[in-house]
VOPAGU-2260 file (C-alpha; in pm, 1 decimal, decimal comma):
REM VOPAGU-2260
SITE   aa  ch    i         X         Y         Z
SITE  UNK   A    0   -3549,8     405,0    4166,8
SITE  UNK   A    1   -3732,0     404,1    3813,8
SITE  UNK   A    2   -4135,2     412,1    3797,5
SITE  UNK   A    3   -4176,9      41,1    3702,0
SITE  UNK   A    4   -4012,0     -56,9    4027,4
SITE  UNK   A    5   -4169,9     240,4    4197,9
SITE  UNK   A    6   -4539,8     104,1    4078,4
SITE  UNK   A    7   -4446,6    -208,6    4136,9
SITE  UNK   A    8   -4355,3    -137,7    4514,9
SITE  UNK   A    9   -4622,6      51,7    4540,1
SITE  UNK   A   10   -4888,0    -158,2    4444,1
SITE  UNK   A   11   -4759,6    -460,9    4684,2
SITE  UNK   A   12   -4745,9    -243,1    4990,2
SITE  UNK   A   13   -5108,3    -156,5    4943,8
SITE  UNK   A   14   -5224,3    -529,6    4839,3
SITE  UNK   A   15   -5054,5    -612,8    5182,9
SITE  UNK   A   16   -5173,2    -353,3    5396,7
SITE  UNK   A   17   -4793,0    -223,9    5484,5
SITE  UNK   A   18   -4833,4      82,0    5591,3
SITE  UNK   A   19   -4489,1     147,1    5681,6
SITE  UNK   A   20   -4386,1      72,2    5318,4
SITE  UNK   A   21   -4656,2     302,0    5179,4
SITE  UNK   A   22   -4527,3     555,1    5421,3
SITE  UNK   A   23   -4172,5     535,2    5277,4
SITE  UNK   A   24   -4291,3     539,1    4905,0
SITE  UNK   A   25   -4541,3     842,3    4973,8
SITE  UNK   A   26   -4232,7    1023,2    5182,2
SITE  UNK   A   27   -4050,6    1328,1    5022,5
SITE  UNK   A   28   -3767,7    1284,0    5230,0
SITE  UNK   A   29   -3690,1     915,8    5153,8
SITE  UNK   A   30   -3407,6     773,7    4979,2
SITE  UNK   A   31   -3586,8     734,3    4665,5
SITE  UNK   A   32   -3750,4    1054,7    4621,6
SITE  UNK   A   33   -3445,5    1252,5    4471,3
SITE  UNK   A   34   -3391,0     974,9    4201,3
SITE  UNK   A   35   -3786,1     937,7    4145,6
SITE  UNK   A   36   -3801,8    1258,3    4083,6
SITE  UNK   A   37   -3506,7    1266,6    3845,9
SITE  UNK   A   38   -3710,2     966,9    3610,3
SITE  UNK   A   39   -4031,6    1127,7    3633,0
SITE  UNK   A   40   -3934,1    1492,8    3521,9
SITE  UNK   A   41   -3790,7    1351,6    3173,5
SITE  UNK   A   42   -4176,8    1145,2    3122,4
SITE  UNK   A   43   -4417,4    1315,1    2904,9
SITE  UNK   A   44   -4699,7    1426,8    3188,9
SITE  UNK   A   45   -4971,5    1273,9    3002,1
SITE  UNK   A   46   -4781,0     920,6    2995,8
SITE  UNK   A   47   -4695,9     947,1    3329,6
SITE  UNK   A   48   -5062,0    1000,1    3408,6
SITE  UNK   A   49   -5178,3     701,1    3181,9
SITE  UNK   A   50   -4914,2     462,6    3319,8
SITE  UNK   A   51   -5022,4     569,6    3703,5
SITE  UNK   A   52   -5386,0     472,3    3594,6
SITE  UNK   A   53   -5285,3     186,8    3457,5
SITE  UNK   A   54   -5058,7      15,7    3698,6
SITE  UNK   A   55   -5187,8     177,0    4037,2
SITE  UNK   A   56   -5515,6      92,3    4160,4
SITE  UNK   A   57   -5806,5     368,6    4201,1
SITE  UNK   A   58   -5798,5     566,0    4453,1
SITE  UNK   A   59   -5429,9     523,8    4499,2
SITE  UNK   A   60   -5321,3     651,1    4164,3
SITE  UNK   A   61   -5468,4     967,4    4215,7
SITE  UNK   A   62   -5240,8    1023,6    4538,8
SITE  UNK   A   63   -4976,0     882,8    4383,9
SITE  UNK   A   64   -5017,9    1130,4    4076,7
SITE  UNK   A   65   -5011,4    1430,6    4348,3
SITE  UNK   A   66   -4740,2    1259,8    4521,3
SITE  UNK   A   67   -4524,2    1322,6    4174,1
SITE  UNK   A   68   -4664,6    1651,7    4195,3
SITE  UNK   A   69   -4508,8    1753,6    4520,5
SITE  UNK   A   70   -4146,0    1597,3    4448,3
SITE  UNK   A   71   -4114,7    1804,6    4103,8
SITE  UNK   A   72   -4210,6    2131,9    4274,0
SITE  UNK   A   73   -3966,0    2047,5    4542,5
SITE  UNK   A   74   -3712,6    2018,6    4298,3
SITE  UNK   A   75   -3752,7    2359,4    4150,3
SITE  UNK   A   76   -3675,4    2478,2    4493,8
SITE  UNK   A   77   -4069,2    2620,9    4514,6
SITE  UNK   A   78   -4186,1    2523,8    4844,1
SITE  UNK   A   79   -4500,6    2752,0    4822,9
SITE  UNK   A   80   -4588,0    2567,0    4528,2
SITE  UNK   A   81   -4494,0    2229,3    4699,0
SITE  UNK   A   82   -4697,7    2309,2    4952,5
SITE  UNK   A   83   -5001,7    2377,6    4804,7
SITE  UNK   A   84   -4945,2    2064,0    4607,1
SITE  UNK   A   85   -4947,8    1884,4    4930,4
SITE  UNK   A   86   -5231,3    2025,6    5026,8
SITE  UNK   A   87   -5414,6    1876,7    4757,9
SITE  UNK   A   88   -5242,7    1559,2    4829,5
SITE  UNK   A   89   -5345,8    1540,1    5182,0
SITE  UNK   A   90   -5702,1    1589,4    5119,0
SITE  UNK   A   91   -5715,8    1301,1    4870,7
SITE  UNK   A   92   -5550,0    1077,5    5114,6
SITE  UNK   A   93   -5832,0    1194,5    5425,6
SITE  UNK   A   94   -6068,0    1075,8    5167,2
SITE  UNK   A   95   -5893,2     702,7    5110,6
SITE  UNK   A   96   -5806,2     688,9    5496,6
SITE  UNK   A   97   -6156,2     714,0    5610,7
SITE  UNK   A   98   -6249,5     387,5    5474,2
SITE  UNK   A   99   -5898,6     203,6    5576,2
SITE  UNK   A  100   -5808,8      34,7    5921,0
SITE  UNK   A  101   -5499,3      93,6    6176,9
SITE  UNK   A  102   -5256,1     -23,2    5897,3
SITE  UNK   A  103   -5291,1     342,4    5738,3
SITE  UNK   A  104   -5187,0     488,4    6058,9
SITE  UNK   A  105   -4781,4     534,7    5970,1
SITE  UNK   A  106   -4878,8     667,1    5647,9
SITE  UNK   A  107   -5087,3     941,8    5832,3
SITE  UNK   A  108   -4829,2    1053,0    6085,6
SITE  UNK   A  109   -4567,6    1076,8    5784,0
SITE  UNK   A  110   -4807,4    1270,1    5574,7
SITE  UNK   A  111   -4931,3    1547,6    5863,6
SITE  UNK   A  112   -4545,5    1554,9    5930,6
SITE  UNK   A  113   -4434,1    1669,6    5580,0
SITE  UNK   A  114   -4743,3    1905,6    5543,1
SITE  UNK   A  115   -4593,3    2094,5    5858,7
SITE  UNK   A  116   -4245,7    2093,8    5722,9
SITE  UNK   A  117   -4375,8    2227,7    5386,9
SITE  UNK   A  118   -4617,2    2493,6    5524,9
SITE  UNK   A  119   -4313,1    2617,5    5740,5
SITE  UNK   A  120   -4076,8    2654,0    5411,4
SITE  UNK   A  121   -4374,3    2819,5    5242,4
SITE  UNK   A  122   -4420,7    3046,1    5496,3
SITE  UNK   A  123   -4085,0    3137,6    5501,5
SITE  UNK   A  124   -4099,3    3233,2    5116,1
SITE  UNK   A  125   -4412,0    3448,0    5228,5
SITE  UNK   A  126   -4243,9    3609,5    5437,3
SITE  UNK   A  127   -3946,7    3700,9    5206,8
SITE  UNK   A  128   -4223,7    3803,4    4961,8
SITE  UNK   A  129   -4396,9    4076,4    5194,0
SITE  UNK   A  130   -4703,7    3831,2    5234,5
SITE  UNK   A  131   -4810,7    3721,0    5534,2
SITE  UNK   A  132   -4764,2    3361,7    5604,6
SITE  UNK   A  133   -5084,4    3144,6    5622,0
SITE  UNK   A  134   -4984,3    2796,9    5536,6
SITE  UNK   A  135   -4879,8    2700,4    5896,5
SITE  UNK   A  136   -5199,5    2782,6    6007,6
SITE  UNK   A  137   -5406,9    2608,2    5715,8
SITE  UNK   A  138   -5134,0    2331,6    5790,9
SITE  UNK   A  139   -5280,3    2299,0    6141,3
SITE  UNK   A  140   -5647,4    2258,5    6021,5
SITE  UNK   A  141   -5540,0    1986,3    5829,8
SITE  UNK   A  142   -5374,1    1803,0    6132,2
SITE  UNK   A  143   -5672,4    1853,4    6307,3
SITE  UNK   A  144   -5853,9    1676,7    6038,7
SITE  UNK   A  145   -5667,4    1378,6    6042,8
SITE  UNK   A  146   -5683,4    1369,2    6455,6
SITE  UNK   A  147   -6077,7    1361,4    6390,6
SITE  UNK   A  148   -5999,6    1042,9    6112,4
SITE  UNK   A  149   -5850,0     865,6    6393,1
SITE  UNK   A  150   -6116,3     942,0    6657,3
SITE  UNK   A  151   -6434,5     908,8    6457,7
SITE  UNK   A  152   -6322,6     523,6    6359,1
SITE  UNK   A  153   -6619,2     288,1    6463,4
SITE  UNK   A  154   -6417,9     -22,6    6356,7
SITE  UNK   A  155   -6334,7    -279,7    6627,4
SITE  UNK   A  156   -6062,8    -162,6    6837,6
SITE  UNK   A  157   -5835,0    -432,1    6730,5
SITE  UNK   A  158   -5786,0    -272,9    6405,4
SITE  UNK   A  159   -5933,4      76,9    6483,4
SITE  UNK   A  160   -5735,9     405,8    6399,6
SITE  UNK   A  161   -5815,5     525,4    6690,0
SITE  UNK   A  162   -5458,0     385,6    6817,6
SITE  UNK   A  163   -5358,8     686,9    6659,3
SITE  UNK   A  164   -5549,5     957,0    6892,3
SITE  UNK   A  165   -5274,8    1030,7    7105,2
SITE  UNK   A  166   -4987,7    1080,9    6833,0
SITE  UNK   A  167   -5236,5    1320,0    6638,0
SITE  UNK   A  168   -5359,7    1508,9    6933,6
SITE  UNK   A  169   -5016,5    1570,4    7025,0
SITE  UNK   A  170   -4882,8    1669,1    6694,8
SITE  UNK   A  171   -5220,7    1911,6    6657,1
SITE  UNK   A  172   -5103,3    2073,6    7021,9
SITE  UNK   A  173   -4745,7    2121,5    6914,6
SITE  UNK   A  174   -4892,1    2277,1    6568,7
SITE  UNK   A  175   -5116,4    2503,3    6758,2
SITE  UNK   A  176   -4872,5    2653,3    7000,6
SITE  UNK   A  177   -4649,9    2724,8    6711,7
SITE  UNK   A  178   -4917,8    2907,3    6545,2
SITE  UNK   A  179   -5012,5    3081,7    6854,8
SITE  UNK   A  180   -5343,4    2914,6    6893,2
SITE  UNK   A  181   -5310,3    2713,0    7201,7
SITE  UNK   A  182   -5642,5    2750,4    7285,6
SITE  UNK   A  183   -5762,5    2556,1    6972,0
SITE  UNK   A  184   -5648,7    2222,7    7163,5
SITE  UNK   A  185   -5958,7    2222,6    7412,7
SITE  UNK   A  186   -6140,7    2121,1    7149,8
SITE  UNK   A  187   -5920,2    1783,4    7134,2
SITE  UNK   A  188   -5947,5    1736,4    7481,6
SITE  UNK   A  189   -6299,0    1799,8    7464,3
SITE  UNK   A  190   -6301,3    1532,4    7187,3
SITE  UNK   A  191   -6088,2    1279,8    7383,3
SITE  UNK   A  192   -6302,5    1294,6    7678,7
SITE  UNK   A  193   -6637,6    1177,0    7537,5
SITE  UNK   A  194   -6489,9     909,0    7349,6
SITE  UNK   A  195   -6449,2     564,6    7474,5
SITE  UNK   A  196   -6085,2     522,6    7409,4
SITE  UNK   A  197   -5788,2     254,5    7545,4
SITE  UNK   A  198   -5633,5     398,7    7815,2
SITE  UNK   A  199   -5316,2     644,0    7787,2
SITE  UNK   A  200   -5095,0     392,8    7919,5
SITE  UNK   A  201   -5184,1     132,9    7645,2
SITE  UNK   A  202   -5037,7     351,9    7381,2
SITE  UNK   A  203   -4706,5     379,8    7271,8
SITE  UNK   A  204   -4468,9     552,6    7544,4
SITE  UNK   A  205   -4370,5     847,9    7271,6
SITE  UNK   A  206   -4750,1     923,0    7208,7
SITE  UNK   A  207   -4800,1     952,6    7582,0
SITE  UNK   A  208   -4510,1    1147,3    7692,2
SITE  UNK   A  209   -4577,1    1391,9    7391,7
SITE  UNK   A  210   -4942,5    1443,7    7502,6
SITE  UNK   A  211   -4863,7    1477,9    7845,7
SITE  UNK   A  212   -4597,4    1748,0    7794,3
SITE  UNK   A  213   -4855,3    1986,9    7562,2
SITE  UNK   A  214   -5153,8    1915,5    7783,8
SITE  UNK   A  215   -4954,4    2031,4    8099,6
SITE  UNK   A  216   -4812,4    2330,7    7892,9
SITE  UNK   A  217   -5206,6    2463,2    7839,1
SITE  UNK   A  218   -5266,6    2407,2    8192,2
SITE  UNK   A  219   -4954,9    2592,7    8259,5
SITE  UNK   A  220   -5099,9    2897,2    8071,7
SITE  UNK   A  221   -5457,7    2857,4    8223,1
SITE  UNK   A  222   -5250,2    2883,0    8541,7
SITE  UNK   A  223   -5394,0    2573,8    8658,9
SITE  UNK   A  224   -5088,2    2500,3    8820,9
SITE  UNK   A  225   -5142,9    2183,9    9030,2
SITE  UNK   A  226   -5283,6    1969,4    8720,5
SITE  UNK   A  227   -4995,2    2090,7    8500,1
SITE  UNK   A  228   -4734,3    1938,6    8745,8
SITE  UNK   A  229   -4937,5    1633,4    8778,8
SITE  UNK   A  230   -4898,2    1610,8    8354,7
SITE  UNK   A  231   -4542,7    1751,1    8367,4
SITE  UNK   A  232   -4436,7    1481,6    8639,1
SITE  UNK   A  233   -4580,5    1199,6    8446,0
SITE  UNK   A  234   -4423,3    1309,5    8098,3
SITE  UNK   A  235   -4108,8    1314,9    8268,2
SITE  UNK   A  236   -4109,8     991,0    8435,2
SITE  UNK   A  237   -4228,0     803,2    8110,6
SITE  UNK   A  238   -3972,4     983,7    7926,6
SITE  UNK   A  239   -3687,1     753,0    7864,6
SITE  UNK   A  240   -3384,1     840,9    8050,4
SITE  UNK   A  241   -3133,9     886,2    7755,4
SITE  UNK   A  242   -3379,4    1155,1    7622,3
SITE  UNK   A  243   -3211,9    1443,5    7784,2
SITE  UNK   A  244   -3345,0    1693,6    7517,6
SITE  UNK   A  245   -3701,4    1593,7    7597,3
SITE  UNK   A  246   -3645,8    1621,6    7973,8
SITE  UNK   A  247   -3504,6    1920,5    7948,5
SITE  UNK   A  248   -3828,5    2036,7    7779,6
SITE  UNK   A  249   -4055,2    1935,5    8054,6
SITE  UNK   A  250   -3840,7    2049,2    8313,6
SITE  UNK   A  251   -3846,4    2405,7    8161,8
SITE  UNK   A  252   -4192,6    2436,8    8264,8
SITE  UNK   A  253   -4221,0    2175,1    8582,6
SITE  UNK   A  254   -3908,8    2377,3    8749,8
SITE  UNK   A  255   -4141,7    2733,9    8790,4
SITE  UNK   A  256   -4420,4    2516,9    8915,7
SITE  UNK   A  257   -4232,2    2383,7    9193,6
SITE  UNK   A  258   -4077,4    2739,7    9274,2
SITE  UNK   A  259   -4421,2    2874,9    9322,3
SITE  UNK   A  260   -4516,3    2618,4    9573,3
SITE  UNK   A  261   -4175,8    2670,4    9717,1
SITE  UNK   A  262   -4062,2    2299,4    9636,9
SITE  UNK   A  263   -3688,6    2312,1    9508,7
SITE  UNK   A  264   -3583,9    2036,4    9289,1
SITE  UNK   A  265   -3272,3    1831,8    9413,7
SITE  UNK   A  266   -2898,0    1924,0    9331,4
SITE  UNK   A  267   -2868,7    1571,5    9163,6
SITE  UNK   A  268   -3139,6    1654,6    8945,8
SITE  UNK   A  269   -3028,5    1989,9    8864,3
SITE  UNK   A  270   -2668,5    1832,8    8778,3
SITE  UNK   A  271   -2819,6    1587,1    8578,7
SITE  UNK   A  272   -2955,3    1870,6    8341,1
SITE  UNK   A  273   -2715,8    2153,6    8257,8
SITE  UNK   A  274   -2926,3    2343,3    8072,5
SITE  UNK   A  275   -3205,5    2318,2    8336,8
SITE  UNK   A  276   -2958,4    2407,5    8570,3
SITE  UNK   A  277   -2813,5    2725,2    8398,5
SITE  UNK   A  278   -3164,5    2872,8    8329,8
SITE  UNK   A  279   -3316,6    2828,9    8707,0
SITE  UNK   A  280   -2995,6    2757,5    8920,0
SITE  UNK   A  281   -2946,6    3128,9    9018,9
SITE  UNK   A  282   -3348,7    3146,0    9133,1
SITE  UNK   A  283   -3303,2    2815,9    9319,9
SITE  UNK   A  284   -2962,7    2940,9    9529,6
SITE  UNK   A  285   -3150,0    3290,8    9582,4
SITE  UNK   A  286   -3453,8    3132,4    9712,8
SITE  UNK   A  287   -3232,5    2918,0    9938,6
SITE  UNK   A  288   -3023,9    3206,6   10074,5
SITE  UNK   A  289   -3327,2    3434,6   10086,4
SITE  UNK   A  290   -3141,3    3669,3    9899,5
SITE  UNK   A  291   -3457,0    3893,6    9712,2
SITE  UNK   A  292   -3153,6    4126,8    9563,7
SITE  UNK   A  293   -3034,7    3792,5    9383,7
SITE  UNK   A  294   -3361,0    3695,6    9255,6
SITE  UNK   A  295   -3436,1    4043,9    9100,6
SITE  UNK   A  296   -3112,3    4034,2    8934,6
SITE  UNK   A  297   -3139,6    3700,9    8784,3
SITE  UNK   A  298   -3518,8    3794,7    8660,8
SITE  UNK   A  299   -3372,2    4094,3    8470,8
SITE  UNK   A  300   -3075,0    3844,4    8318,2
SITE  UNK   A  301   -3308,7    3599,7    8219,2
SITE  UNK   A  302   -3628,9    3808,2    8128,3
SITE  UNK   A  303   -3584,8    3755,8    7760,7
SITE  UNK   A  304   -3553,6    3379,7    7728,6
SITE  UNK   A  305   -3828,8    3344,2    8020,2
SITE  UNK   A  306   -4058,2    3570,7    7809,0
SITE  UNK   A  307   -3964,3    3364,9    7494,1
SITE  UNK   A  308   -4064,5    3044,2    7682,5
SITE  UNK   A  309   -4370,3    3201,8    7855,1
SITE  UNK   A  310   -4244,5    3114,9    8189,4
SITE  UNK   A  311   -4156,9    3468,4    8311,2
SITE  UNK   A  312   -4441,0    3575,8    8527,0
SITE  UNK   A  313   -4447,5    3208,1    8685,2
SITE  UNK   A  314   -4105,7    3227,2    8766,9
SITE  UNK   A  315   -4144,5    3587,6    8899,3
SITE  UNK   A  316   -4434,6    3472,6    9136,9
SITE  UNK   A  317   -4162,7    3244,4    9275,9
SITE  UNK   A  318   -3984,5    3572,6    9435,2
SITE  UNK   A  319   -4209,8    3550,2    9738,8
SITE  UNK   A  320   -4055,5    3210,7    9823,5
SITE  UNK   A  321   -3689,1    3369,9    9828,9
SITE  UNK   A  322   -3878,2    3688,6   10037,7
SITE  UNK   A  323   -4021,1    3376,4   10306,0
SITE  UNK   A  324   -3607,2    3244,0   10313,2
SITE  UNK   A  325   -3531,3    3616,2   10418,6
SITE  UNK   A  326   -3805,1    3639,4   10677,5
SITE  UNK   A  327   -3687,4    3285,4   10823,0
SITE  UNK   A  328   -3373,7    3421,7   10844,0
SITE  UNK   A  329   -3517,5    3727,6   11073,9
SITE  UNK   A  330   -3681,4    3489,5   11285,9
SITE  UNK   A  331   -3377,8    3268,6   11324,2
SITE  UNK   A  332   -3128,3    3626,5   11445,6
SITE  UNK   A  333   -3422,8    3697,2   11652,5
SITE  UNK   A  334   -3327,8    3402,2   11863,4
SITE  UNK   A  335   -3637,2    3199,5   11687,9
SITE  UNK   A  336   -3879,4    3430,3   11945,7
SITE  UNK   A  337   -4258,1    3374,0   11852,0
SITE  UNK   A  338   -4288,6    3723,0   11851,0
SITE  UNK   A  339   -4133,1    3955,0   11558,4
SITE  UNK   A  340   -4236,3    4326,7   11524,3
SITE  UNK   A  341   -4310,9    4353,7   11139,0
SITE  UNK   A  342   -4060,7    4628,4   11101,7
SITE  UNK   A  343   -3788,5    4391,1   11100,0
SITE  UNK   A  344   -3934,9    4218,3   10813,6
SITE  UNK   A  345   -3968,6    4571,8   10678,8
SITE  UNK   A  346   -3598,8    4644,0   10746,2
SITE  UNK   A  347   -3456,7    4315,4   10619,1
SITE  UNK   A  348   -3639,1    4366,8   10263,4
SITE  UNK   A  349   -3472,7    4709,4   10248,6
SITE  UNK   A  350   -3139,1    4540,8   10343,7
SITE  UNK   A  351   -3139,9    4336,6   10039,4
SITE  UNK   A  352   -3268,4    4632,6    9836,1
SITE  UNK   A  353   -3636,5    4571,6    9822,1
SITE  UNK   A  354   -3776,4    4936,5    9909,5
SITE  UNK   A  355   -4130,4    4866,5    9979,9
SITE  UNK   A  356   -4444,2    4996,9   10186,3
SITE  UNK   A  357   -4492,7    4869,4   10504,2
SITE  UNK   A  358   -4888,5    4750,0   10345,8
SITE  UNK   A  359   -4675,8    4569,1   10103,8
SITE  UNK   A  360   -4493,1    4366,3   10428,1
SITE  UNK   A  361   -4822,9    4285,7   10577,8
SITE  UNK   A  362   -4948,4    4169,5   10258,8
SITE  UNK   A  363   -4618,4    3932,0   10210,9
SITE  UNK   A  364   -4661,4    3775,2   10539,9
SITE  UNK   A  365   -5031,9    3735,4   10516,1
SITE  UNK   A  366   -4995,7    3548,5   10220,4
SITE  UNK   A  367   -4717,6    3318,8   10302,3
SITE  UNK   A  368   -4955,1    3210,4   10616,3
SITE  UNK   A  369   -5235,9    3162,7   10386,5
SITE  UNK   A  370   -5022,4    2931,6   10169,6
SITE  UNK   A  371   -4907,4    2734,2   10479,0
SITE  UNK   A  372   -4507,8    2873,9   10422,0
SITE  UNK   A  373   -4570,2    3035,8   10740,5
SITE  UNK   A  374   -4779,0    2903,1   11059,4
SITE  UNK   A  375   -4890,3    3174,8   11264,1
SITE  UNK   A  376   -5115,1    3473,2   11248,1
SITE  UNK   A  377   -5095,8    3875,1   11212,4
SITE  UNK   A  378   -5163,7    4094,5   11520,9
SITE  UNK   A  379   -5250,8    4411,7   11289,2
SITE  UNK   A  380   -5308,9    4611,6   11662,9
SITE  UNK   A  381   -4956,0    4585,8   11751,9
SITE  UNK   A  382   -4783,9    4519,0   11423,1
SITE  UNK   A  383   -4661,3    4164,6   11517,7
SITE  UNK   A  384   -4624,0    3806,4   11334,4
SITE  UNK   A  385   -4715,7    3568,3   11618,1
SITE  UNK   A  386   -4563,5    3243,0   11493,9
SITE  UNK   A  387   -4672,0    2883,6   11618,2
SITE  UNK   A  388   -4442,8    2733,7   11869,2
SITE  UNK   A  389   -4416,8    2386,1   11651,2
SITE  UNK   A  390   -4220,7    2416,0   11320,8
SITE  UNK   A  391   -4321,8    2817,5   11247,6
SITE  UNK   A  392   -4147,4    2762,3   10894,4
SITE  UNK   A  393   -4228,2    2408,5   10759,2
SITE  UNK   A  394   -3928,9    2301,2   10530,1
SITE  UNK   A  395   -3968,3    2314,8   10173,2
SITE  UNK   A  396   -3698,4    2211,6    9923,4
SITE  UNK   A  397   -3590,6    1842,3    9792,9
SITE  UNK   A  398   -3723,4    1704,0   10088,6
SITE  UNK   A  399   -4081,2    1730,2    9900,2
SITE  UNK   A  400   -4206,9    1414,6    9723,2
SITE  UNK   A  401   -4255,0    1600,4    9380,3
SITE  UNK   A  402   -3886,5    1708,9    9365,3
SITE  UNK   A  403   -3784,3    1380,3    9345,5
SITE  UNK   A  404   -3905,4    1220,6    9007,4
SITE  UNK   A  405   -3639,2    1014,4    8895,6
């Protein structure tokens, strides 16, 4: 693509408010970018600037000139310089976008995406040169400005940039999580809460799924597990069946939430998502069999990956569900009598390799009664567990409605 063709195409797209067309023409990854870079690198910079001002209306001409600078920096494989030039480009763009309507959203999405990609590469350059990586964190602030550009629009809803709110919120969340600043997500949630926006269901499905997934992860980190489950289940159900990778990402956090509540996913669900089954299958089997030792072994084996996903501590909490399954076996082996000495539970735990004091056994049983996993009460004076005559171990597992989400 030569410069004349580029200028004519660009001017035509902005005149017709063709957001998708402008998006392509300002993308560093578009098919034309390499050829265009070759052409502009051969033109005298002053002539290129004069031609741009002459053929592209203001203030778009400044944005195009900055885009050319980004392309030239990429052509030199200098990604730190490319990011710095793109930083200037996004600032110019925000000034433009604040006066434009909904048609500009595809351009906003692309520019924010590319500033994040270039920031990543710029940080790699800084690390290689023994400098602190700071570009992605800076890019996160610009992405947040992109969110503000959408949510502060006061134009009529039909043409409002508010239709980009949930895409930008999800993208900001993704970036904040990557730079370990997930606490900043709360500012975005607060802004959404006080705004008069269309319901989430009116936005494109991909926007909904990403937003719900990251909102769920934020609640997960805050140990608000019931609310997190609601977000993950909603994200999973709205995610297309063919998007297996995204569904596996959601299950990565949803299943630990289920496990700590004693809810086991169905066999069919696990068979459909093999990566999830590989990760959590050993824990689920240990819970079903009441094999606390196998649960502990799985924790040790999977520790590194669970820590990297920030799910280790939550999965560890599910250990008591495997203990509950063991206690149910004790109940069955004792002919389902309603009064069982606590010492029998203590011996069962020792048998599976869990050496704990009697005080811990009492705590395990008391917690299970409190959470409804066991129906009955403790007789501390006689050191017995007195069980309900009716269904003392309420069923947990695949019959729970939460475990059937497809």
